[in-house]
GUKOL-815591 format. One record per atom (N, C-alpha, C): atom name; x, y, z; residue number from 0. Coordinates in steps of 0.1 Angstrom, whole numbers. Example, Ala and Ser with C-alpha at 12.3 -4.5 7.8 and 13.67 -1.06 7.14 Angstrom:
<dokes>
DOKE atome     u     v     w num
DOKE     N   132   -57    78   0
DOKE    CA   123   -45    78   0
DOKE     C   132   -33    78   0
DOKE     N   128   -22    71   1
DOKE    CA   137   -11    71   1
DOKE     C   129     0    79   1
</dokes>
This chain:
<dokes>
DOKE atome     u     v     w num
DOKE     N    12   -19     3   0
DOKE    CA     2     0     3   0
DOKE     C     8    13     1   0
DOKE     N     0    20    -4   1
DOKE    CA    11    37    -4   1
DOKE     C    14    43    10   1
DOKE     N    27    49    12   2
DOKE    CA    27    57    20   2
DOKE     C    20    69    27   2
DOKE     N    19    69    38   3
DOKE    CA     3    81    43   3
DOKE     C    13    92    53   3
DOKE     N    17   105    45   4
DOKE    CA    24   110    53   4
DOKE     C    15   125    54   4
DOKE     N    10   128    65   5
DOKE    CA     2   140    66   5
DOKE     C     7   155    72   5
DOKE     N     7   163    63   6
DOKE    CA    12   175    68   6
DOKE     C     5   188    68   6
DOKE     N     3   195    84   7
DOKE    CA    -6   202    85   7
DOKE     C    -1   207    97   7
DOKE     N    -8   218   104   8
DOKE    CA    -7   228   114   8
DOKE     C   -16   231   123   8
DOKE     N   -10   238   135   9
DOKE    CA   -24   236   149   9
DOKE     C   -27   251   148   9
DOKE     N   -23   256   145  10
DOKE    CA   -29   271   142  10
DOKE     C   -23   281   129  10
DOKE     N   -33   292   127  11
DOKE    CA   -25   303   114  11
DOKE     C   -21   295   102  11
DOKE     N   -11   301    98  12
DOKE    CA   -11   299    83  12
DOKE     C     6   298    79  12
DOKE     N    15   289    84  13
DOKE    CA    29   289    86  13
DOKE     C    31   286    72  13
DOKE     N    24   277    64  14
DOKE    CA    33   275    51  14
DOKE     C    30   259    49  14
DOKE     N    19   253    49  15
DOKE    CA    18   237    48  15
DOKE     C    16   233    37  15
DOKE     N    10   243    27  16
DOKE    CA     9   240    15  16
DOKE     C    23   234     8  16
DOKE     N    31   250    11  17
DOKE    CA    45   249     6  17
DOKE     C    53   241     9  17
DOKE     N    55   234    24  18
DOKE    CA    58   221    30  18
DOKE     C    55   214    20  18
DOKE     N    43   207    19  19
DOKE    CA    42   196    14  19
DOKE     C    46   193     2  19
DOKE     N    42   207   -10  20
DOKE    CA    45   205   -20  20
DOKE     C    66   210   -21  20
DOKE     N    69   210   -13  21
DOKE    CA    85   212   -13  21
DOKE     C    91   199   -11  21
DOKE     N    83   188    -2  22
DOKE    CA    84   177     0  22
DOKE     C    84   168   -16  22
DOKE     N    70   167   -19  23
DOKE    CA    66   161   -31  23
DOKE     C    79   162   -42  23
DOKE     N    86   176   -41  24
DOKE    CA    94   181   -56  24
DOKE     C   107   177   -52  24
DOKE     N   108   173   -37  25
DOKE    CA   121   168   -35  25
DOKE     C   124   153   -30  25
DOKE     N   115   145   -32  26
DOKE    CA   110   135   -25  26
DOKE     C   122   123   -33  26
DOKE     N   129   114   -32  27
DOKE    CA   138   107   -33  27
DOKE     C   134   102   -46  27
DOKE     N   141    99   -58  28
DOKE    CA   135    96   -73  28
DOKE     C   137    80   -69  28
DOKE     N   143    75   -59  29
DOKE    CA   148    60   -62  29
DOKE     C   134    54   -50  29
DOKE     N   130    61   -39  30
DOKE    CA   119    58   -33  30
DOKE     C   110    51   -41  30
DOKE     N    98    44   -34  31
DOKE    CA    85    37   -36  31
DOKE     C    90    29   -47  31
DOKE     N    97    21   -53  32
DOKE    CA   102    17   -65  32
DOKE     C   102    24   -79  32
DOKE     N   104    40   -71  33
DOKE    CA   102    52   -85  33
DOKE     C    92    56   -87  33
DOKE     N    79    53   -79  34
DOKE    CA    69    61   -84  34
DOKE     C    67    77   -77  34
DOKE     N    60    85   -83  35
DOKE    CA    63    97   -80  35
DOKE     C    53   102   -67  35
DOKE     N    54   109   -57  36
DOKE    CA    43   112   -51  36
DOKE     C    34   119   -55  36
DOKE     N    26   120   -43  37
DOKE    CA    16   127   -50  37
DOKE     C     6   136   -41  37
DOKE     N     5   147   -42  38
DOKE    CA    -1   158   -28  38
DOKE     C   -14   156   -31  38
DOKE     N   -24   156   -22  39
DOKE    CA   -43   155   -18  39
DOKE     C   -40   169   -10  39
DOKE     N   -44   179   -17  40
DOKE    CA   -50   190    -7  40
DOKE     C   -63   186    -1  40
DOKE     N   -63   185     9  41
DOKE    CA   -71   179    19  41
DOKE     C   -74   192    27  41
DOKE     N   -77   200    29  42
DOKE    CA   -77   213    37  42
DOKE     C   -91   214    38  42
DOKE     N   -99   213    54  43
DOKE    CA  -115   213    52  43
DOKE     C  -120   228    46  43
DOKE     N  -111   239    47  44
DOKE    CA  -113   251    45  44
DOKE     C  -114   255    29  44
DOKE     N  -115   250    22  45
DOKE    CA  -110   249     9  45
DOKE     C   -99   250     2  45
DOKE     N   -96   246    -9  46
DOKE    CA   -84   246   -18  46
DOKE     C   -81   259   -22  46
DOKE     N   -63   257   -25  47
DOKE    CA   -58   272   -31  47
DOKE     C   -53   266   -46  47
DOKE     N   -44   255   -46  48
DOKE    CA   -39   252   -58  48
DOKE     C   -49   257   -72  48
DOKE     N   -61   251   -71  49
DOKE    CA   -66   251   -83  49
DOKE     C   -71   267   -92  49
DOKE     N   -70   275   -79  50
DOKE    CA   -73   288   -86  50
DOKE     C   -56   295   -87  50
DOKE     N   -48   289   -79  51
DOKE    CA   -37   291   -81  51
DOKE     C   -27   291   -94  51
DOKE     N   -32   278   -98  52
DOKE    CA   -27   277  -111  52
DOKE     C   -35   273  -127  52
DOKE     N   -47   278  -122  53
DOKE    CA   -54   278  -134  53
DOKE     C   -60   265  -137  53
DOKE     N   -60   248  -125  54
DOKE    CA   -63   236  -129  54
DOKE     C   -81   235  -132  54
DOKE     N   -84   225  -141  55
DOKE    CA   -98   224  -144  55
DOKE     C  -101   222  -127  55
DOKE     N  -119   221  -129  56
DOKE    CA  -126   219  -118  56
DOKE     C  -126   206  -115  56
DOKE     N  -126   197  -121  57
DOKE    CA  -129   180  -125  57
DOKE     C  -111   178  -131  57
DOKE     N  -111   164  -131  58
DOKE    CA  -113   156  -115  58
DOKE     C  -105   168  -102  58
DOKE     N  -110   164   -90  59
DOKE    CA  -106   172   -80  59
DOKE     C  -108   163   -68  59
DOKE     N  -110   166   -53  60
DOKE    CA  -109   161   -43  60
DOKE     C  -123   157   -41  60
DOKE     N  -135   161   -46  61
DOKE    CA  -144   158   -44  61
DOKE     C  -149   146   -52  61
DOKE     N  -143   145   -64  62
DOKE    CA  -144   130   -72  62
DOKE     C  -138   120   -64  62
DOKE     N  -127   123   -57  63
DOKE    CA  -122   114   -48  63
DOKE     C  -134   108   -41  63
DOKE     N  -136   118   -30  64
DOKE    CA  -145   116   -19  64
DOKE     C  -157   115   -26  64
DOKE     N  -163   117   -35  65
DOKE    CA  -178   107   -41  65
DOKE     C  -178    94   -42  65
DOKE     N  -162    88   -45  66
DOKE    CA  -162    75   -49  66
DOKE     C  -160    63   -38  66
DOKE     N  -159    72   -24  67
DOKE    CA  -154    63   -15  67
DOKE     C  -160    52   -14  67
DOKE     N  -178    57   -12  68
DOKE    CA  -187    46    -9  68
DOKE     C  -189    38   -20  68
DOKE     N  -181    40   -33  69
DOKE    CA  -183    29   -46  69
DOKE     C  -178    13   -42  69
DOKE     N  -185     2   -48  70
DOKE    CA  -179    -8   -46  70
DOKE     C  -164    -7   -54  70
DOKE     N  -166     0   -64  71
DOKE    CA  -150    -2   -73  71
DOKE     C  -147    17   -72  71
DOKE     N  -138    18   -64  72
DOKE    CA  -139    35   -62  72
DOKE     C  -126    39   -68  72
DOKE     N  -123    31   -80  73
DOKE    CA  -113    38   -87  73
DOKE     C  -101    43   -83  73
DOKE     N   -88    51   -91  74
DOKE    CA   -76    48   -87  74
DOKE     C   -78    65   -80  74
DOKE     N   -72    65   -71  75
DOKE    CA   -66    83   -65  75
DOKE     C   -59    89   -78  75
DOKE     N   -51    86   -81  76
DOKE    CA   -43    86   -90  76
DOKE     C   -50    96  -105  76
DOKE     N   -61    88  -107  77
DOKE    CA   -68    93  -118  77
DOKE     C   -73   104  -118  77
DOKE     N   -76   115   -99  78
DOKE    CA   -81   123  -102  78
DOKE     C   -65   135  -100  78
DOKE     N   -55   128  -102  79
DOKE    CA   -43   139   -98  79
DOKE     C   -41   144  -114  79
DOKE     N   -35   157  -112  80
DOKE    CA   -31   168  -123  80
DOKE     C   -13   171  -121  80
DOKE     N   -11   180  -128  81
DOKE    CA     4   180  -126  81
DOKE     C     6   196  -124  81
DOKE     N    14   200  -112  82
DOKE    CA    19   213  -116  82
DOKE     C    29   219  -124  82
DOKE     N    30   231  -127  83
DOKE    CA    42   234  -135  83
DOKE     C    54   230  -135  83
DOKE     N    57   228  -121  84
DOKE    CA    74   225  -117  84
DOKE     C    73   206  -114  84
DOKE     N    64   202  -118  85
DOKE    CA    67   189  -118  85
DOKE     C    61   179  -109  85
DOKE     N    52   183  -103  86
DOKE    CA    46   177   -86  86
DOKE     C    31   170   -93  86
DOKE     N    25   161   -88  87
DOKE    CA    14   155   -89  87
DOKE     C     6   162   -76  87
DOKE     N    -6   164   -84  88
DOKE    CA   -17   170   -69  88
DOKE     C   -32   165   -70  88
DOKE     N   -38   162   -57  89
DOKE    CA   -52   160   -60  89
DOKE     C   -58   174   -57  89
DOKE     N   -61   182   -64  90
DOKE    CA   -63   199   -61  90
DOKE     C   -79   197   -56  90
DOKE     N   -79   208   -43  91
DOKE    CA   -95   208   -39  91
DOKE     C  -100   220   -47  91
DOKE     N  -115   220   -50  92
DOKE    CA  -125   233   -50  92
DOKE     C  -121   240   -38  92
DOKE     N  -123   257   -44  93
DOKE    CA  -120   267   -32  93
DOKE     C  -135   266   -25  93
DOKE     N  -137   268   -15  94
DOKE    CA  -149   268    -6  94
DOKE     C  -148   261     9  94
DOKE     N  -153   263    19  95
DOKE    CA  -152   254    33  95
DOKE     C  -164   243    32  95
DOKE     N  -177   245    22  96
DOKE    CA  -185   231    33  96
DOKE     C  -183   221    19  96
DOKE     N  -183   224     9  97
DOKE    CA  -180   205     1  97
DOKE     C  -163   204     1  97
DOKE     N  -156   210     9  98
DOKE    CA  -142   205    13  98
DOKE     C  -141   197    25  98
DOKE     N  -149   207    34  99
DOKE    CA  -150   201    49  99
DOKE     C  -160   184    46  99
DOKE     N  -168   186    38 100
DOKE    CA  -176   172    35 100
DOKE     C  -167   159    29 100
DOKE     N  -155   165    20 101
DOKE    CA  -150   156    11 101
DOKE     C  -136   152    23 101
DOKE     N  -132   158    27 102
DOKE    CA  -120   155    42 102
DOKE     C  -125   148    54 102
DOKE     N  -144   148    55 103
DOKE    CA  -150   141    65 103
DOKE     C  -146   129    59 103
DOKE     N  -151   125    45 104
DOKE    CA  -155   110    37 104
DOKE     C  -140   106    36 104
DOKE     N  -128   111    29 105
DOKE    CA  -117   107    36 105
DOKE     C  -108    99    48 105
DOKE     N  -119   105    57 106
DOKE    CA  -112    97    70 106
DOKE     C  -117    87    73 106
DOKE     N  -125    83    67 107
DOKE    CA  -133    70    70 107
DOKE     C  -126    60    67 107
DOKE     N  -132    46    68 108
DOKE    CA  -121    33    65 108
DOKE     C  -123    32    49 108
DOKE     N  -134    38    44 109
DOKE    CA  -135    35    29 109
DOKE     C  -128    48    26 109
DOKE     N  -126    61    28 110
DOKE    CA  -117    68    20 110
DOKE     C  -101    62    25 110
DOKE     N   -97    56    38 111
DOKE    CA   -86    52    38 111
DOKE     C   -80    44    32 111
DOKE     N   -86    36    23 112
DOKE    CA   -88    26    13 112
DOKE     C   -83    29     1 112
DOKE     N   -92    43    -3 113
DOKE    CA   -86    50   -17 113
DOKE     C   -77    55   -14 113
DOKE     N   -69    63    -4 114
DOKE    CA   -56    71     2 114
DOKE     C   -49    61    -5 114
DOKE     N   -48    49     7 115
DOKE    CA   -38    41     8 115
DOKE     C   -36    32    -7 115
DOKE     N   -48    31   -14 116
DOKE    CA   -49    19   -23 116
DOKE     C   -48     4   -22 116
DOKE     N   -44    -5   -31 117
DOKE    CA   -46   -18   -26 117
DOKE     C   -31   -22   -24 117
DOKE     N   -30   -34   -18 118
DOKE    CA   -16   -40   -12 118
DOKE     C     0   -41   -25 118
DOKE     N    -5   -41   -36 119
DOKE    CA     8   -38   -45 119
DOKE     C     3   -26   -49 119
DOKE     N    -1   -11   -40 120
DOKE    CA     2     0   -46 120
DOKE     C    17     6   -39 120
DOKE     N    23    15   -46 121
DOKE    CA    37    18   -43 121
DOKE     C    36    35   -45 121
DOKE     N    42    40   -41 122
DOKE    CA    40    56   -39 122
DOKE     C    41    62   -25 122
DOKE     N    39    73   -26 123
DOKE    CA    34    83   -11 123
DOKE     C    23    91   -15 123
DOKE     N    15    92    -3 124
DOKE    CA     4   105    -6 124
DOKE     C    13   114     7 124
DOKE     N    11   126     1 125
DOKE    CA    13   138    10 125
DOKE     C     2   149    11 125
DOKE     N    -5   143    20 126
DOKE    CA   -18   148    25 126
DOKE     C   -17   161    31 126
DOKE     N   -22   173    25 127
DOKE    CA   -21   188    29 127
DOKE     C   -32   189    36 127
DOKE     N   -32   189    48 128
DOKE    CA   -47   185    60 128
DOKE     C   -48   201    63 128
DOKE     N   -41   212    60 129
DOKE    CA   -41   228    65 129
DOKE     C   -41   229    77 129
DOKE     N   -50   231    88 130
DOKE    CA   -54   233   102 130
DOKE     C   -62   220   107 130
DOKE     N   -52   216   113 131
DOKE    CA   -56   199   122 131
DOKE     C   -67   199   129 131
DOKE     N   -76   192   126 132
DOKE    CA   -91   193   135 132
DOKE     C   -98   177   136 132
DOKE     N  -105   176   142 133
DOKE    CA  -110   163   148 133
DOKE     C  -115   157   133 133
DOKE     N  -116   164   121 134
DOKE    CA  -119   158   111 134
DOKE     C  -112   149   105 134
DOKE     N   -98   153   108 135
DOKE    CA   -84   146   104 135
DOKE     C   -80   136   113 135
DOKE     N   -86   132   123 136
DOKE    CA   -82   124   138 136
DOKE     C   -77   112   132 136
DOKE     N   -88   103   128 137
DOKE    CA   -89    92   121 137
DOKE     C   -72    87   112 137
DOKE     N   -71    99   101 138
DOKE    CA   -59   102    91 138
DOKE     C   -45   100    98 138
DOKE     N   -49   113   111 139
DOKE    CA   -35   108   118 139
DOKE     C   -33    98   124 139
DOKE     N   -42    88   130 140
DOKE    CA   -36    78   133 140
DOKE     C   -34    67   124 140
DOKE     N   -36    66   111 141
DOKE    CA   -35    59   101 141
DOKE     C   -21    63    96 141
DOKE     N   -15    76    97 142
DOKE    CA    -5    81    88 142
DOKE     C     6    72    93 142
DOKE     N    16    69    81 143
DOKE    CA    28    67    86 143
DOKE     C    39    78    96 143
DOKE     N    35    91    88 144
DOKE    CA    45   103    95 144
DOKE     C    32   111    93 144
DOKE     N    35   117   106 145
DOKE    CA    33   135   106 145
DOKE     C    41   142   105 145
DOKE     N    39   155    99 146
DOKE    CA    48   165    97 146
DOKE     C    39   179   100 146
DOKE     N    41   180   111 147
DOKE    CA    38   192   120 147
DOKE     C    44   204   115 147
DOKE     N    34   216   111 148
DOKE    CA    46   227   106 148
DOKE     C    43   239   116 148
DOKE     N    52   249   117 149
DOKE    CA    50   260   133 149
DOKE     C    62   269   124 149
DOKE     N    56   281   124 150
DOKE    CA    66   289   126 150
DOKE     C    76   289   138 150
DOKE     N    85   299   143 151
DOKE    CA    94   295   148 151
DOKE     C    97   300   163 151
DOKE     N    84   316   164 152
DOKE    CA    82   323   177 152
DOKE     C    76   316   186 152
DOKE     N    76   323   200 153
DOKE    CA    73   318   209 153
DOKE     C    58   314   212 153
DOKE     N    48   325   207 154
DOKE    CA    34   323   203 154
DOKE     C    32   307   192 154
DOKE     N    36   305   182 155
DOKE    CA    33   293   175 155
DOKE     C    38   279   180 155
DOKE     N    52   283   188 156
DOKE    CA    51   271   193 156
DOKE     C    49   266   210 156
DOKE     N    39   280   214 157
DOKE    CA    31   274   227 157
DOKE     C    21   271   223 157
DOKE     N    14   273   208 158
DOKE    CA     5   268   204 158
DOKE     C     6   252   205 158
DOKE     N    21   252   197 159
DOKE    CA    23   233   196 159
DOKE     C    19   226   208 159
DOKE     N    27   233   218 160
DOKE    CA    27   229   231 160
DOKE     C    15   223   239 160
DOKE     N     3   235   235 161
DOKE    CA   -11   233   238 161
DOKE     C   -22   226   232 161
DOKE     N   -19   219   223 162
DOKE    CA   -23   212   214 162
DOKE     C   -29   199   217 162
DOKE     N   -20   192   223 163
DOKE    CA   -26   181   229 163
DOKE     C   -17   170   222 163
DOKE     N    -8   167   210 164
DOKE    CA    -7   157   205 164
DOKE     C     3   147   216 164
DOKE     N    -1   133   215 165
DOKE    CA     0   126   226 165
DOKE     C    12   118   222 165
DOKE     N    25   122   227 166
DOKE    CA    37   124   218 166
DOKE     C    36   104   221 166
DOKE     N    33   100   230 167
DOKE    CA    37    86   228 167
DOKE     C    29    75   220 167
DOKE     N    17    86   221 168
DOKE    CA     8    76   204 168
DOKE     C    19    81   192 168
DOKE     N    26    91   189 169
DOKE    CA    31    95   178 169
DOKE     C    43    90   176 169
DOKE     N    48    85   186 170
DOKE    CA    62    80   189 170
DOKE     C    69    77   175 170
DOKE     N    78    78   171 171
DOKE    CA    86    77   155 171
DOKE     C    80    77   145 171
DOKE     N    67    86   147 172
DOKE    CA    61    93   136 172
DOKE     C    60   107   134 172
DOKE     N    63   113   143 173
DOKE    CA    56   127   145 173
DOKE     C    76   138   142 173
DOKE     N    74   146   132 174
DOKE    CA    84   160   127 174
DOKE     C    77   170   126 174
DOKE     N    84   175   137 175
DOKE    CA    82   193   137 175
DOKE     C    92   200   129 175
DOKE     N    81   206   119 176
DOKE    CA    90   213   106 176
DOKE     C    89   230   114 176
DOKE     N    99   232   112 177
DOKE    CA    96   248   120 177
DOKE     C   102   256   112 177
DOKE     N    94   265   102 178
DOKE    CA    90   274    95 178
DOKE     C    98   287    95 178
DOKE     N   109   294    88 179
DOKE    CA   113   305    87 179
DOKE     C   125   307   104 179
DOKE     N   130   317   105 180
DOKE    CA   137   321   118 180
DOKE     C   130   318   127 180
DOKE     N   139   310   135 181
DOKE    CA   135   306   148 181
DOKE     C   148   310   158 181
DOKE     N   146   318   171 182
DOKE    CA   153   321   178 182
DOKE     C   157   310   189 182
DOKE     N   154   299   188 183
DOKE    CA   154   286   196 183
DOKE     C   162   278   192 183
DOKE     N   171   269   197 184
DOKE    CA   182   259   192 184
DOKE     C   169   244   194 184
DOKE     N   176   236   188 185
DOKE    CA   170   224   184 185
DOKE     C   163   215   196 185
DOKE     N   174   215   202 186
DOKE    CA   178   204   218 186
DOKE     C   165   211   222 186
DOKE     N   164   227   224 187
DOKE    CA   159   232   234 187
DOKE     C   140   232   229 187
DOKE     N   137   231   219 188
DOKE    CA   126   226   214 188
DOKE     C   120   214   218 188
DOKE     N   129   204   211 189
DOKE    CA   125   188   215 189
DOKE     C   124   188   230 189
DOKE     N   130   191   235 190
DOKE    CA   132   190   251 190
DOKE     C   120   196   260 190
DOKE     N   117   206   254 191
DOKE    CA   105   213   261 191
DOKE     C    89   209   254 191
DOKE     N    89   201   240 192
DOKE    CA    79   202   236 192
DOKE     C    74   186   237 192
DOKE     N    87   179   237 193
DOKE    CA    85   161   239 193
DOKE     C    87   158   229 193
DOKE     N    89   164   215 194
DOKE    CA    88   159   202 194
DOKE     C   101   156   198 194
DOKE     N   101   143   195 195
DOKE    CA   115   139   190 195
DOKE     C   122   147   180 195
DOKE     N   116   151   166 196
DOKE    CA   121   152   154 196
DOKE     C   118   165   153 196
DOKE     N   129   176   153 197
DOKE    CA   124   191   149 197
DOKE     C   136   197   137 197
DOKE     N   129   200   128 198
DOKE    CA   137   200   116 198
DOKE     C   134   216   113 198
DOKE     N   144   222   105 199
DOKE    CA   141   235   107 199
DOKE     C   142   239    92 199
DOKE     N   128   246    86 200
DOKE    CA   126   250    70 200
DOKE     C   130   266    68 200
DOKE     N   142   266    62 201
DOKE    CA   141   282    58 201
DOKE     C   132   289    53 201
DOKE     N   130   299    51 202
DOKE    CA   120   310    45 202
DOKE     C   128   312    33 202
DOKE     N   124   310    21 203
DOKE    CA   131   308     7 203
DOKE     C   120   320    -5 203
DOKE     N   122   332    -2 204
DOKE    CA   111   335   -11 204
DOKE     C   114   335   -24 204
DOKE     N   126   332   -29 205
DOKE    CA   129   330   -45 205
DOKE     C   123   316   -47 205
DOKE     N   124   310   -39 206
DOKE    CA   118   297   -42 206
DOKE     C   106   294   -44 206
DOKE     N    94   300   -31 207
DOKE    CA    84   298   -33 207
DOKE     C    78   304   -48 207
DOKE     N    85   320   -49 208
DOKE    CA    80   328   -64 208
DOKE     C    79   317   -75 208
DOKE     N    91   309   -74 209
DOKE    CA    93   299   -87 209
DOKE     C    85   291   -81 209
DOKE     N    76   285   -74 210
DOKE    CA    68   273   -72 210
DOKE     C    55   279   -73 210
DOKE     N    52   293   -78 211
DOKE    CA    41   299   -72 211
DOKE     C    38   304   -93 211
DOKE     N    50   302  -102 212
DOKE    CA    51   306  -112 212
DOKE     C    39   296  -125 212
DOKE     N    35   301  -135 213
DOKE    CA    25   291  -143 213
DOKE     C    32   287  -152 213
DOKE     N    45   293  -154 214
DOKE    CA    52   286  -165 214
DOKE     C    62   275  -159 214
DOKE     N    65   263  -169 215
DOKE    CA    70   253  -167 215
DOKE     C    81   252  -162 215
DOKE     N    87   244  -151 216
DOKE    CA   103   245  -151 216
DOKE     C   107   238  -141 216
DOKE     N   113   226  -137 217
DOKE    CA   119   217  -126 217
DOKE     C   125   230  -115 217
DOKE     N   123   223  -104 218
DOKE    CA   130   230   -91 218
DOKE     C   144   221   -88 218
DOKE     N   153   231   -92 219
DOKE    CA   163   225   -85 219
DOKE     C   167   221   -71 219
DOKE     N   169   201   -73 220
DOKE    CA   171   194   -57 220
DOKE     C   182   192   -55 220
DOKE     N   195   190   -63 221
DOKE    CA   201   185   -68 221
DOKE     C   215   193   -73 221
DOKE     N   227   188   -70 222
DOKE    CA   241   197   -77 222
DOKE     C   241   212   -69 222
DOKE     N   247   221   -75 223
DOKE    CA   255   234   -72 223
DOKE     C   243   243   -70 223
DOKE     N   240   251   -59 224
DOKE    CA   234   262   -59 224
DOKE     C   216   258   -59 224
DOKE     N   215   249   -52 225
DOKE    CA   201   242   -49 225
DOKE     C   191   248   -37 225
DOKE     N   182   258   -41 226
DOKE    CA   179   265   -28 226
DOKE     C   176   260   -15 226
DOKE     N   181   270    -6 227
DOKE    CA   175   266     7 227
DOKE     C   166   260    13 227
DOKE     N   154   261     8 228
DOKE    CA   145   257    11 228
DOKE     C   143   241     8 228
DOKE     N   146   239    -8 229
DOKE    CA   145   226   -14 229
DOKE     C   157   218    -5 229
DOKE     N   172   224    -6 230
DOKE    CA   180   213     3 230
DOKE     C   175   212    17 230
DOKE     N   167   213    19 231
DOKE    CA   159   213    36 231
DOKE     C   154   203    33 231
DOKE     N   142   207    20 232
DOKE    CA   132   197    23 232
DOKE     C   138   185    14 232
DOKE     N   148   184     9 233
DOKE    CA   150   167     4 233
DOKE     C   160   162    15 233
DOKE     N   161   165    25 234
DOKE    CA   168   160    36 234
DOKE     C   156   154    41 234
DOKE     N   143   167    47 235
DOKE    CA   133   159    55 235
DOKE     C   129   147    46 235
DOKE     N   125   150    33 236
DOKE    CA   122   139    23 236
DOKE     C   128   124    24 236
DOKE     N   142   124    24 237
DOKE    CA   150   115    24 237
DOKE     C   148   106    38 237
DOKE     N   143   116    49 238
DOKE    CA   143   108    62 238
DOKE     C   132   102    66 238
DOKE     N   122   112    59 239
DOKE    CA   109   106    60 239
DOKE     C   105    90    50 239
DOKE     N   114    91    42 240
DOKE    CA   112    79    31 240
DOKE     C   119    69    36 240
DOKE     N   128    73    47 241
DOKE    CA   140    60    52 241
DOKE     C   130    49    62 241
DOKE     N   124    59    68 242
DOKE    CA   118    53    82 242
DOKE     C   106    44    78 242
DOKE     N   102    46    67 243
DOKE    CA    93    33    64 243
DOKE     C    99    21    62 243
DOKE     N   110    24    55 244
DOKE    CA   119    12    48 244
DOKE     C   128     4    58 244
DOKE     N   132    14    70 245
DOKE    CA   139     8    79 245
DOKE     C   123    -4    93 245
DOKE     N   114     6    93 246
DOKE    CA   105    -2    98 246
DOKE     C   101   -19    90 246
DOKE     N   102   -18    77 247
DOKE    CA    95   -27    69 247
DOKE     C   106   -38    72 247
DOKE     N   116   -36    74 248
DOKE    CA   128   -43    75 248
DOKE     C   132   -46    92 248
DOKE     N   124   -40   100 249
DOKE    CA   125   -45   112 249
DOKE     C   137   -36   118 249
DOKE     N   145   -31   114 250
DOKE    CA   153   -25   121 250
DOKE     C   157   -14   128 250
DOKE     N   163   -12   135 251
DOKE    CA   165    -6   151 251
DOKE     C   180     7   150 251
DOKE     N   176    17   154 252
DOKE    CA   188    25   152 252
DOKE     C   184    42   151 252
DOKE     N   195    44   145 253
DOKE    CA   194    58   143 253
DOKE     C   180    67   141 253
DOKE     N   173    58   136 254
DOKE    CA   162    68   130 254
DOKE     C   151    61   138 254
DOKE     N   154    56   148 255
DOKE    CA   142    53   161 255
DOKE     C   148    55   176 255
DOKE     N   160    57   174 256
DOKE    CA   163    65   190 256
DOKE     C   155    79   189 256
DOKE     N   158    86   203 257
DOKE    CA   153    98   204 257
DOKE     C   164   109   201 257
DOKE     N   162   119   192 258
DOKE    CA   173   132   194 258
DOKE     C   169   140   183 258
DOKE     N   172   148   177 259
DOKE    CA   173   156   172 259
DOKE     C   178   150   154 259
DOKE     N   170   160   145 260
DOKE    CA   175   156   132 260
DOKE     C   182   167   125 260
DOKE     N   189   167   121 261
DOKE    CA   198   177   114 261
DOKE     C   190   184    97 261
DOKE     N   192   195   101 262
DOKE    CA   185   201    90 262
DOKE     C   192   217    88 262
DOKE     N   188   218    76 263
DOKE    CA   191   237    74 263
DOKE     C   184   243    82 263
DOKE     N   190   255    89 264
DOKE    CA   179   265    95 264
DOKE     C   185   273   105 264
DOKE     N   181   282   111 265
DOKE    CA   184   291   117 265
DOKE     C   187   286   134 265
DOKE     N   196   286   141 266
DOKE    CA   193   287   152 266
DOKE     C   200   298   164 266
DOKE     N   197   299   172 267
DOKE    CA   199   311   180 267
DOKE     C   194   307   196 267
DOKE     N   194   318   204 268
DOKE    CA   193   315   217 268
DOKE     C   180   309   223 268
DOKE     N   185   303   236 269
DOKE    CA   173   295   241 269
DOKE     C   164   302   250 269
DOKE     N   158   295   257 270
DOKE    CA   145   300   265 270
DOKE     C   136   307   262 270
DOKE     N   125   300   256 271
DOKE    CA   113   304   249 271
DOKE     C   106   299   262 271
DOKE     N   107   288   264 272
DOKE    CA    97   284   281 272
DOKE     C    95   296   288 272
DOKE     N    81   292   287 273
DOKE    CA    83   302   302 273
DOKE     C    80   316   300 273
DOKE     N    80   322   290 274
DOKE    CA    77   333   287 274
DOKE     C    62   337   286 274
</dokes>
């Protein structure tokens, strides 16, 4: 079955969609038998990519959700389009009401079967869940990995600490991705929040602009002068892909030990706790 990686946030708009798209663009080409990942825009408040890139209204997330209860729901990839920089995506229509219902259906047993596919299906679904709520709780429990996206200030990190994610329930499956400048070092964040893996994704305006251009062009992820965001996303994507492979082989070691994940980012003074 496919790997499921849920990407979401607990508050605000810290860059969940940009993170999901960056991971898809930087996903290791040899992972999943060479099958490219697909981003599924599953934000209950409505989608952005359809308007941003002028994608057709159908097929979309609504078509996937409508097929959930059918005996032969069809392929998730049949609803996928391709963005100008080479990332496959199942886009959602704008508007809260239809998307809220579609996400609710995806979180059912039938919806999860559509996302994960059959036993022989390979690949990775990067589920852009936007702001996490009760509607995606079942998907969080199903996910192979959860990437929680937050900005690096005291308020966003405090929101993460009070959100109530069960560290034991998500042991080995949770990564906190801190977007943009952060004055606090990795070890303090991981110790204070009880989240084993913390990475920094630098804010990269040029790369984000390139990802929003309507004309075709690949994002540089290898070689010289890789954009900072793509360099960090490539490292995180590699770690996410490796963890499932390690679990399937029954391995233990560095990927299963408590610790922080080395990644590109800003580190500075500690002491955000208690402010």
